[in-house]
VEXDREN-2710 file (C-alpha; in Angstrom, 1 decimal):
% VEXDREN-2710
k/r/px/py/pz
1/MET/49.2/24.1/72.4
2/ILE/50.8/26.3/69.8
3/ASN/49.2/24.2/67.0
4/LYS/45.8/24.5/68.5
5/LEU/46.1/28.2/68.9
6/SER/47.2/28.5/65.3
7/ARG/44.2/26.4/64.2
8/ILE/41.9/28.6/66.2
9/PHE/43.3/31.8/64.6
10/GLU/43.0/30.3/61.1
11/ARG/39.3/29.5/61.7
12/ARG/38.5/32.9/63.3
13/GLU/36.1/33.7/60.4
14/LEU/33.9/30.7/61.6
15/LEU/33.8/32.2/65.1
16/LYS/32.6/35.5/63.6
17/GLN/29.8/33.7/61.8
18/MET/28.8/31.8/64.9
19/VAL/28.6/35.1/66.8
20/ILE/26.5/36.7/64.1
21/SER/24.2/33.6/64.1
22/ASN/23.8/33.7/67.9
23/LEU/23.1/37.4/67.8
24/LYS/20.2/36.8/65.4
25/ALA/18.9/33.7/67.2
26/GLY/15.7/34.2/69.1
27/GLN/15.3/37.8/68.1
28/SER/13.5/37.7/64.7
29/ASP/10.3/36.2/66.1
30/LEU/10.0/38.7/69.0
31/PHE/7.8/41.8/68.6
32/LEU/10.4/44.1/70.1
33/GLY/13.4/42.1/68.7
34/TYR/16.8/43.5/69.6
35/ALA/15.2/46.2/71.8
36/TRP/15.1/43.5/74.5
37/TRP/18.9/43.8/74.8
38/VAL/18.4/47.2/76.6
39/LEU/14.7/47.0/77.7
40/GLU/15.2/43.9/80.0
41/PRO/18.0/45.4/82.2
42/ILE/16.1/48.7/82.4
43/LEU/12.9/47.0/83.5
44/LEU/14.8/45.1/86.1
45/MET/16.4/48.3/87.3
46/LEU/13.0/49.9/87.7
47/ILE/11.9/46.9/89.8
48/TYR/14.9/47.2/92.1
49/TRP/14.5/50.9/92.3
50/TYR/10.9/50.6/93.3
51/LEU/11.7/48.0/96.0
52/VAL/14.7/49.7/97.4
53/GLY/14.1/53.4/96.6
54/VAL/10.3/53.6/97.0
55/ILE/9.3/50.9/99.4
56/PHE/12.3/50.8/101.7
57/GLY/13.3/54.5/101.1
58/ARG/17.0/53.6/100.5
59/GLY/19.5/54.2/97.7
60/GLY/19.4/57.9/97.1
61/PRO/18.4/59.9/94.1
62/ASP/21.1/58.3/91.8
63/TYR/20.1/54.8/92.7
64/PRO/18.6/53.9/89.3
65/LEU/21.8/54.8/87.5
66/PHE/23.8/53.0/90.3
67/VAL/21.9/49.8/89.8
68/LEU/22.1/49.9/86.0
69/CYS/25.9/50.4/86.1
70/GLY/26.1/47.1/88.0
71/LEU/23.2/45.2/86.7
72/ILE/24.1/45.3/83.0
73/PRO/27.7/43.9/83.3
74/PHE/26.6/41.4/85.9
75/ARG/23.8/40.1/83.6
76/ALA/26.4/39.7/80.8
77/PHE/28.5/37.6/83.2
78/VAL/25.5/35.5/84.4
79/ILE/24.0/34.8/81.0
80/SER/27.4/33.8/79.5
81/PHE/28.1/31.6/82.5
82/ASN/24.8/29.8/82.3
83/GLN/24.9/29.4/78.5
84/SER/28.4/27.9/78.6
85/VAL/27.2/24.9/80.6
86/LEU/25.2/23.5/77.6
87/SER/27.4/25.0/74.9
88/ILE/29.1/21.6/74.2
89/SER/26.6/19.0/75.5
90/GLY/23.7/20.7/73.7
91/LYS/25.4/20.7/70.3
92/PHE/25.9/17.0/69.7
93/GLY/24.6/17.1/66.1
94/LEU/26.9/20.0/65.2
95/ILE/30.0/18.5/66.9
96/GLY/29.4/15.1/65.4
97/GLN/29.0/16.2/61.8
98/ILE/31.4/19.1/61.4
99/ASN/35.1/19.4/62.2
100/PHE/35.8/22.8/63.8
101/PRO/37.4/24.1/66.9
102/ARG/35.0/23.2/69.7
103/ILE/36.3/26.1/71.7
104/PHE/34.2/28.4/69.5
105/LEU/31.0/27.1/71.1
106/PRO/31.4/28.6/74.6
107/LEU/33.4/31.6/73.3
108/SER/30.7/32.6/70.9
109/HIS/28.2/32.9/73.7
110/VAL/30.7/35.1/75.7
111/ILE/31.3/37.4/72.8
112/VAL/27.5/37.7/72.0
113/ASN/26.6/38.7/75.6
114/HIS/29.4/41.3/75.8
115/ILE/28.3/42.8/72.5
116/LYS/24.9/43.2/74.2
117/LEU/26.8/44.7/77.1
118/ILE/28.1/47.5/74.9
119/PHE/24.6/48.4/73.7
120/GLY/23.5/48.4/77.4
121/PHE/26.3/50.8/78.3
122/ILE/25.2/53.2/75.5
123/ILE/21.8/53.5/77.3
124/VAL/23.7/54.1/80.6
125/VAL/25.6/56.9/79.0
126/LEU/22.4/58.5/77.8
127/ILE/20.9/58.2/81.2
128/THR/23.9/60.0/82.8
129/TYR/22.7/63.2/81.0
130/PHE/19.7/63.3/83.4
131/TYR/22.1/63.1/86.4
132/LYS/24.2/65.9/85.0
133/ILE/27.3/63.7/85.0
134/LYS/30.0/65.2/82.7
135/ILE/30.9/62.7/79.9
136/ASP/34.5/63.1/78.6
137/PHE/37.2/60.9/77.1
138/SER/37.8/59.2/80.5
139/LEU/34.6/57.1/79.6
140/PHE/36.8/55.1/77.1
141/LEU/38.5/53.7/80.2
142/ILE/35.5/51.4/80.4
143/VAL/37.3/49.2/77.9
144/ILE/39.6/48.1/80.7
145/PRO/37.1/46.5/83.0
146/MET/35.1/45.2/80.0
147/SER/38.2/43.5/78.6
148/ILE/39.1/42.0/82.0
149/GLN/35.5/40.7/82.3
150/ILE/35.6/39.0/78.9
151/ILE/38.9/37.3/79.7
152/PHE/37.6/36.1/83.1
153/VAL/34.2/34.9/81.7
154/SER/35.9/33.2/78.8
155/GLY/38.0/31.1/81.2
156/LEU/34.9/30.2/83.3
157/ALA/33.0/29.3/80.2
158/LEU/35.7/26.9/79.0
159/ILE/35.7/25.2/82.3
160/THR/31.9/24.9/82.7
161/SER/31.4/23.8/79.1
162/VAL/33.6/20.8/79.8
163/LEU/32.1/20.1/83.2
164/GLY/28.6/20.3/81.7
165/VAL/29.4/17.2/79.6
166/TYR/30.5/15.2/82.7
167/PHE/27.8/16.5/85.1
168/ARG/24.4/16.9/83.4
169/ASP/22.8/18.7/86.4
170/LEU/25.6/21.4/86.5
171/LYS/23.2/23.9/84.9
172/ASN/21.0/23.9/88.1
173/ILE/24.1/24.3/90.3
174/VAL/25.4/27.3/88.2
175/GLN/22.0/29.0/88.3
176/LEU/22.0/28.7/92.0
177/LEU/25.5/30.0/92.3
178/THR/24.8/33.0/90.2
179/ARG/21.8/33.9/92.3
180/ILE/23.9/33.7/95.4
181/LEU/26.6/35.8/93.7
182/LEU/24.1/38.5/93.0
183/TYR/23.9/39.1/96.8
184/PHE/27.6/38.8/97.4
185/SER/28.5/41.3/94.7
186/PRO/27.8/45.0/94.9
187/VAL/25.1/45.0/92.2
188/LEU/22.3/46.4/94.3
189/TYR/24.3/48.1/97.1
190/SER/27.5/50.0/97.4
191/LEU/30.7/48.4/98.6
192/ASN/30.9/51.1/101.2
193/LEU/28.0/49.3/103.0
194/VAL/30.2/46.2/103.4
195/PRO/32.0/46.0/106.8
196/GLU/35.7/47.0/106.5
197/GLN/37.0/43.6/107.6
198/PHE/35.1/41.9/104.7
199/LYS/35.9/44.3/101.9
200/TYR/39.1/42.4/101.0
201/LEU/37.1/39.2/100.6
202/TYR/34.6/40.9/98.4
203/LEU/37.3/42.3/96.1
204/MET/38.8/38.8/95.7
205/ASN/35.7/38.2/93.6
206/PRO/36.7/39.6/90.2
207/ILE/33.1/40.5/89.3
208/ALA/32.7/42.6/92.5
209/ALA/36.0/44.4/91.8
210/LEU/34.9/45.1/88.2
211/LEU/31.5/46.5/89.2
212/VAL/33.3/49.0/91.5
213/THR/35.5/50.0/88.5
214/TYR/32.6/50.4/86.1
215/ARG/30.8/52.7/88.5
216/ALA/34.0/54.7/89.2
217/ILE/34.3/55.4/85.5
218/ILE/30.7/56.1/84.7
219/MET/29.4/57.8/87.8
220/LYS/32.8/59.5/88.6
221/ASN/32.0/59.0/92.3
222/ASN/35.3/57.3/93.1
223/PRO/38.9/57.5/91.7
224/LEU/40.0/54.4/89.8
225/ASP/41.8/51.9/92.0
226/TYR/44.6/50.5/89.8
227/ASN/45.5/47.9/92.5
228/ILE/42.0/46.4/92.1
229/ILE/42.4/46.5/88.3
230/MET/45.8/44.8/88.4
231/LEU/44.5/42.1/90.8
232/SER/41.4/41.5/88.6
233/THR/43.6/41.2/85.5
234/PHE/45.8/38.7/87.2
235/GLN/42.8/36.6/88.4
236/ALA/41.2/36.7/84.9
237/LEU/44.3/35.6/83.1
238/ILE/44.8/32.7/85.6
239/VAL/41.2/31.6/85.1
240/LEU/41.6/31.8/81.3
241/LEU/44.8/29.7/81.3
242/ILE/43.2/27.1/83.5
243/GLY/40.1/27.0/81.4
244/TYR/42.1/26.7/78.2
245/PHE/44.2/23.8/79.5
246/ILE/41.2/22.0/80.8
247/PHE/39.4/22.4/77.5
248/ILE/42.2/21.2/75.2
249/ARG/42.9/18.3/77.5
250/HIS/39.3/17.1/77.3
251/GLU/38.3/18.3/73.9
252/ASN/38.8/15.0/72.1
253/LYS/37.0/13.0/74.8
254/LEU/33.8/15.2/74.7
255/LEU/32.2/13.6/71.7
256/LYS/32.4/10.1/73.2
257/LEU/30.6/11.4/76.4
258/ILE/27.8/13.4/74.8
END
């Protein structure tokens, strides 16, 4: 384990180059290019605002900002989760020809999507101006839930990248699970609408707990709950350790199975 971690650290420059390559991929041939990083969640936010706020008359005046605070980090999670499934099985040529830490393949997708998350939050901060929310140094606390999310998603990505080699239809299952998770996470609605007896179960979902934390920091509508943060951190670290052990145990077998 120590030797593998040392090798990963020594080859960190390769991970950086893979991240840069993934950031550029699929953007150069688009008319709006990198603008889609922020336009897509904003367009989705407008759709949800129209459905909930205009048609159903729910949500309140700050609903667009409320949705955006949840939608942007949730999409970073979902896209990373989905991409990780094929991050190994879809790179047969690269794995077969070049000797490098295979762990970089799922991790590079996680890093790329959370770089996009940062750009998305810059837009969110600009939008808070229209809601007259005071922006101060407490905004930097957003690094806490973002770091926890990266740790958690990295662990999941390592697990699903291995399982994706063994089960070729896993991508369809993951897509279904993430759609279900959208409705069982407070992305489109407040946690306050969840019956009290079910709130504990909701907060056992690290993503739900992180969305509550993001909103508390950006919208300043609730104080930070450090019990939630500690629980989410513990869950994320456990998932990362499990993911890492599964990955290193199966890494050498993957090439034979692809």
